[in-house]
N, C-alpha and C positions, 0 to 999 in steps of 0.2 A: 537332400534334394536340391538345395540351392547350389551346393558345390558342384553337383553333376551338371546343372544347367550352365554354370559359368564355364566348366570345362568344355561342354558341347559348343558354346558360343566361341570360345577361344579356338577350338579345332576348326570351325567354319571359317574363322578369320585368318588363321595362320597355317592350317594343315591342308586345305583343299580348295577346290573351285568354289566360286560363289553359287548360291542357290539358284536353281533354274527359275526363270520368270517368263511372263507373257510379254510379247512385243506386239504393237498394233499398227496396222496399215489401213488407210482409207483413201478413197479418191478425193476426199476433202482435206487431207492432211498436208504436212509440209516436212521436208527432210532437213532443212537448215538447222544446225545446232540441236538436233533431235535424236535421242537414243531410243525412241519408239516405245518407251515404257509406260506412257500415259494413254489410257483409252480416250481421254478428253482431248489430248493433243497428239493424235497419231502421226506416223510418218506417211509419206506419199507414195513411195516406190518399194517394190519387193527387194530390189537389189540393195537399197540402202538399209532396209531392216535386216536383211541377211548379213550384211557387213557388220552390224551391231551385235548380232546374236552370239551367245556363248552356249556351251554344251548343255543340253537339256531344255533350252528355251523353246517356246511355242510362238511362232509368228502367226498372229491372227489377222486374216484378211477380210475386210468388209466386202459386201456385195458390190460389184462394179467391174469395170474394165480397166486393166492396167497394162500399158505398154511395158514389156518386160524383156530384158536380156540379162539374166542374173547368173552369176558364176560363184560356185562355192569351191574353193581350192585350198582349204585349210581344215585341219582336223576338228570335227564337230559332230555332235548329235543334235539334230534340230528337226522340228516339225513345222511344215507350212500348212496352215489350216484355214480353209476358205468358207464362205457362206455365212459370215457373221453380219448381224445388223450393224448400222452405223454406230450405235452405242455399245456394241459388243456385249449385249446382254443375252442374245439368243442366236442359235445357229440353225440354218435351213435344214429341213428334213431332206433325205436323199432325193436327188433329182436326176433325170436322164442327162441333162446338160446343166451342170452347176452354174450358179449365177455369178460366181467370182471367176472372171475370165482373165487369163494371162495371155497376152497376144504379142507375137513377134512382128505384127504389122507387115508380114512378108518382106522383112528387112534382115532379120537375123534370128538365130535359134532363141527359144524361150528360156529354157533352164539347162545349165551345164554343171555337172559335178565331176571334178577332176581330183582323184585321190593319187597324188604323186608321192609315193613312199610314205603314205600316211593313211589313217583310217577316217572315213567319212560315212555317217549313217543319217540318211534323210528320209523322212516320211512326208508325203504330199497327199492331202485329202480334201475332198469337196471343192475341187477347182476344175476349170476347163483350160486346157493348154492348146492354143490355137494359132494358126497363121504364122508358124515359124518357118523360116527359110535360112538355113545355115549359110552365113557368108564369112564369119570369123573363124579362122583356123585355130584349133587347139593342139598343142604338141602331141604327137603320136596319133591323133585322131583326125586331123585336118578339118575340113568344113563339112563334117558329117553330123547326123543326128539333128534334124531340124526342129523337132518339138522338144525332145529331151535327150541329152547326152549323159550317159553314165559311164565314166572312164576310170580305169585304175592302171597305173604304170609304176615301174621301178619298185615292185613289191608292195604296192599300196592295196588297200581293201575298200571297196565301195559297196555299200548296202543301200538299196533304194526300195521303199515300199510305197505303192500307189493304192489309195483306197477311195473309191467313188470319184474317180478322175475321168474326165472326158478328154481324149487326145484327138483333135480333129482339124482337118484342113491344113495340115503342115506338109510342106513340100520341099524335098531336096532339089538342088539345081539339076539341070538336064545333063550335066557332064557325065561321062561314062563311069560306071561303078560307084557313084555316090550312093551312100547307103543310109537306111534308117529314116524314113520320112517322119514317123511318129516318135520312135525311140531307137537309139543306138546303144547297145551294151557292148563295150569294148574293153577287154582285159589283155594287157600286154605282159610279156615276160612271165614272171612268177606271181603276178598280181591276181586279184580276184574281184569279180563283179557279181553281185547277187541281187536280182530284181524280183520282187513279189508284187503282182498286180491283182487286186481283188475288187470285184464289182466295178470294173473299169472298162471303158470302151475306147476303141481305136477306129475312127470312121473318116473316110475320104482323105486319107493321107497318101502321099506318093513319093517314090524315089526310084532310082534305077534298079536297086536291089533292096528288098525288104521294105515294101510300101508302108507297112505299119511298124514292124519291128525287125531290126537287124542285129545279129549276134556274131561278132568276129573277134579275132585276136588269138594270141597264143597263151593267154592266161586261163584261169578257171572262171568260166562264164556260165551262169545259170539264171534261168528265168522260170518263174511259176506264174501261170495265168489261172485264176480261179473265178468262176462266174464272170468271165470276160466276154465281150462282144467285139468282134473284128469284122467290120462291114465296109464294103466299097473302097477298099484300099487297092492301090495299083502299083505294080512294078513296071515302069515305062520302058519304051524301046524294046530291046531284047532281054528284058530284065528277068530276075529270078525272085520268087517269093512275093506274090501279090500281098499277102498278109504278113508272112514271117519268112525270114531267110537266116539260116545258120550256115556258117562257113568256117571250116578249120582245115584248110587245104595245104598248110605249110608246117604241120607239126606231126611227123610220123609217129604212129603208135598211141597217140593220146586220145582220150575220150572225155576231155574236161569241158566241153561245150555241150550243154544239155538244156532242153526245155521240157516242162511238164505243163500240160493243158488239161484242166479239170472243169467239168460242168460249164462248158463255154460254147459259144456259137461263132462259127466262121462262115460268112455268107457274102456272095456277090463280090468277092475279091478277084483280081485279075493279074495275070503275068504271062509272059511267053513260056516260062518254065516254072511249074509249081504255083498254080494260081492261088492256092491257100498256103502251102508250106513247101519250102525248098530246103533240102538237106544236102550239104556238100562236104565231103571229107569226113574227118573224125568227129562226128557229132551224133547226138541221139535225141529222139523225141518220144515222149510218153504221152499218149492222148487217151483220156478216160472220161466217160460220161459226156461226150462232146458231139455236137452236130456240125458237120460241114456240108453246106448245100449251096447249089447254084454258083460255085466258084468256077472260073474259066482259066485254063492253061493249055496252050498248044502242046506242051510236053508235060502233061499231067496236072491234076489238081494237087496231088502230093508227089513230089519228085525226089528221088534218092540217087545221087551221083557221087563220084569220087574224083579225087585229084591224084596224079601219079605218086606212088610210094607212101600213101597214108592209109590209115585204117578206114574201112568202109563205113558209111553211115548206118544207123539203125533206127527203126520205127516200131513202136508197140502201140497198137490200136485196140483198146479194151472197152467193151460195152459202149460203143460209139456208133454213130450213123453217118456214113459218107455217101452222099447221093448227088446226082446231077441228071436232069431230064432235058438237057439241051437237045433240040431236034436237028438243027442244021449242021453244026460242027461239034458233035459230042466229044468231050475230052476223055482220055483214060483217067480213071480216078486215082490210081496209083501207077506211076511210071517208075519202075524199079530197074534202073540201069546197073547199079552196083549196091551192095549192102543187103541187109536183111529187114524184111517187113513181117511182123507177126500180128495177125488179125485174130482177136479172141472175142467171142460173144458179141460180134459186131455185124452191121449191115454195110455192105459195099455194093451199091447198085445204081444203075443208070442206063441211059440210052446208048452210051458208048461202052468200051471195055471196062470192066471193074478193075483190071490190072493188066499192065503190059510188062512182062518179065524179060529182061535181057540176059545175056549169057552169064554175067557175074552177079545176077540177082537171085535171092532166095526168098520165097514167099511161104510163110507158115500159116496154115488155116486151121482154126480150132473152134468148133461150134459157132459158125458164122454163116450168114446168108450172103454169098458172093456171086456176082454175075459172071459174065464171060471173062476168062483169063486167056490172054493171047501171048504169043512169043514173038519178039522183034525179029529173031533169026531162027526160024523153025529147024534149020539144020544144026544150030548150036543153041538149044534152048536153055533158059535158066532153070532153077529148081523150084518146084512146088511141092510142099509137104502137106498132105492131108492128115491132120492129127485127130480126125474123127468128129462126128456130130455136125458136119457141114451140109448145107442145102444150097440150091441155086434156083430160087423161084422169086417171083414178084413179092416184095415184103408187104404189099398192101398198106401203104401209108394213108392217112386220112385225106391228104391232098397229094395226088401223084406227082405234081410239079415240084414237090419238095417244100412248099411253103409251110406245111404242117407235117412234121416228121413223126407224129404220134401214130401208133399202130391201130388199125381198124380191129374190131372184135373178131374178124375172120382171118386175121394175119397168120400166116404159117410160121411166123417167128415167135409166137407166144408159147411159153412153157417148153421150148426145145433148146434153150441155150445152156450155158454153164454158169454156175455161181462161183466157180473157182477163179479167184483173182478179180471178181467183179465187186464193186463197192456195194454197200448195204442200202444205198438209195439210188434213184435214177436221176436223170437230167432235171426233172422237176422237183426233186426232193421226196418223191414217193418211195415207200419201202420196196426193196428188192430182196427176195421175190414176193409177189403177191399171190401167185398160184403155186402149183406143185413144183415148178422149176423156174429159173430165171428166164426172162425173155431176151432175145437177141436185140442188140441196138441200144441206143441211149434212153429209150422210153420203155418203162415197165408198165405194160397195159393194166389199167385199173378199171374194173367194171363200173 
């Protein structure tokens, strides 16, 4: 036994990396000659602590506000964990707005991760990322991504996990096509960027394209939003994607840019095109158990468009509710210029058109409640495929203005949907089905 222990110690010392450790940051700390390993003598800034970190380390951040412009551009696996007491003995319970606040002070972006021909894996939890305004250019990405920039280039791999993070009031400059007010996921060449955001919110962020989230580049770029809230984000000027913008307009035939949105809420986002979601070129979006309400876009709440010579975008909307009760200038809920939108077991309803289908658009409807479908050019209409089980009647929500998207007991959407492809729970976590058949939309009516 002693011989085994000595061999194990020797292997740690000679054969591999040092053991992972905790590093500590507090508003009462100091960076000078400090490697951040003492909870009694913590460091002062996130950037310094990150610079000291080795793979596997956890950087623990005490409650407080930290002016932050931190860059990770070296291979590492690291966690930034906020909400700790000053003595680092206890962590906050989940909060809507975490009390560990990383602020760019409207001077520069808050967090940047640049995987240049290397692998970076970062987890950020229990923090608020706020008031970023990108002014420092990063190679290949420029001055984009004001709150968080997740970049991979030259074959690099960037993995970012956000848990219980609030990304709020970050703003890209007003210059044309600046993207990603809250988050920019940018994969170049053969590189990959993978972002997972759970129990995370994006609120009141702004950019010209992708007020909350932008996904661009020619690499493999994927984002998963799970139990996320995207609220009051704006794509300014003639922008696209008030909440989310995906663009892959220069890579013919590829479908390597994709977003999946599950059990989430998108509300009161605004853009000229795609108030909630804008898809351009060879991209795809899968939306499940999600509510989109009161989003505004002159050219659609969800917009699908193409760029010459590239694959058309695709949208799959399953067991979701897409609604708008705007009275003065009601937007079309789905503006389908090019590509395919498949609506399954969902509600698409409002005071304006449920969908506007252009000549190169294909709309597939399956066991859904869909309002008026119009054609941009009646002489050259797009394609609408009725796959069965569809209705077109008022879904009878608890509050018709959309502020409560639960079904009334008298809703015609109850027990007439399809369970095929639908998740086993609804938006609230209630079991699906609760009756003889699944209900249409994100809510499974529970008596």
